[in-house]
N, C-alpha and C positions, 0 to 999 in steps of 0.2 A: 437486557438484551432481548430482542424480539426473536421469537421462534422462526425457524425456516418454514416457508410454505410447503405443505405436503405434496401438492401435485407436480412441482418442478424444482430443480435446483435453484439456489439464490442467483446464480449467474449462468448464462449459457456455457456449455462445455467448451465452446470455441474460445471464450474469454480465458479459461484456465490454461488451455493449450497455448494461447498467445503469451500469457504471463510466463509460462514455463519456457517457451522458446526465447523470450526476451531475457529471462534470468540466465540462460545458457549462452547468450550472445557474447562475443569478444568485447564489445564496447561496454556492456554492463559489467562484465568480469573485471576489466581494467578499472573502471570507475569505482566499483565496490571494493576492490583490493586496495586502491589508493586511499579511500576514505576510511575503511575499517581494518586494513592490514590483514585481511583473510579472504578466502574464496567465498563467493556467495553461496548460501544454502538453497538449492533449488529443489530439493527432495519433496518439500511440502506442496509445491505447485504440481509436481508429478502425481503425488498421492491424491491431491484434490481432483486432478483431471481424471484419474482412474475411478475415484469415487463418484464423480459426476456421471461418467459413462455408465458405471454400474447402476446408479440410481435411475438414469433414463432408460436403460435397456432392460434391467431386471426388476426395477422398483425395490432394490435392496434397502431394508431398514437400517442395516449396519452402515452402508455407504451414506445414507441420508444423515445418520447421526454423526459420522465422521466429518462430512462436509460442513454441516451446521456448526460443529465445534471449532473447525478450522476458521470459519468465517467469523464466529464470535471472538476467537483469539485475535484474529487480524484487526477487528474493530477495537478491541481493548488495547492492543499495542498502539494503534493510531491515536487513541485518546490519551494515552499515557503521557505523551509529549505535548506540553502547552505551547502557547504562542511564544515566539522568540521576541517579538516587539509588542509592546503594549499599544493597542489602538488609541489614537487621540480622540478626545471628545470635542476639541476645538483647535484651531491653529495656534502656534506660539504668538505671544503678544507682539514680537517684533518681526513678524513674517514679511511685512511690507518694506523693511529697510534693506538697502543694498548689502550684498555680501562683502565681508572684508576683503580688501585687495591683498594679494600675496606679494609680500615684499621681496621674497627670494627670487621671484621671477620666472 
């Protein structure tokens, strides 16, 4: 995992605010509840926004550490899930044949 750059947060603070607002939106809530059966956890986005502002305004080392750890955890979580479909190296041998007709109509 790459370290965070010291002079500025990994993302603009506006990006954390937008993610937090999206997480709290009704559409995201319904989608997340439908898929996972629980409310979305938006607290980390709020903490990241607070850390980002603290880092920019006060150059807080603790805020920098917290935000960098959160970004690393987010990257690890994204890498944990592999591809659903295996990419093809070449097309199927019978790709040029017509598709079977549906007899049921």
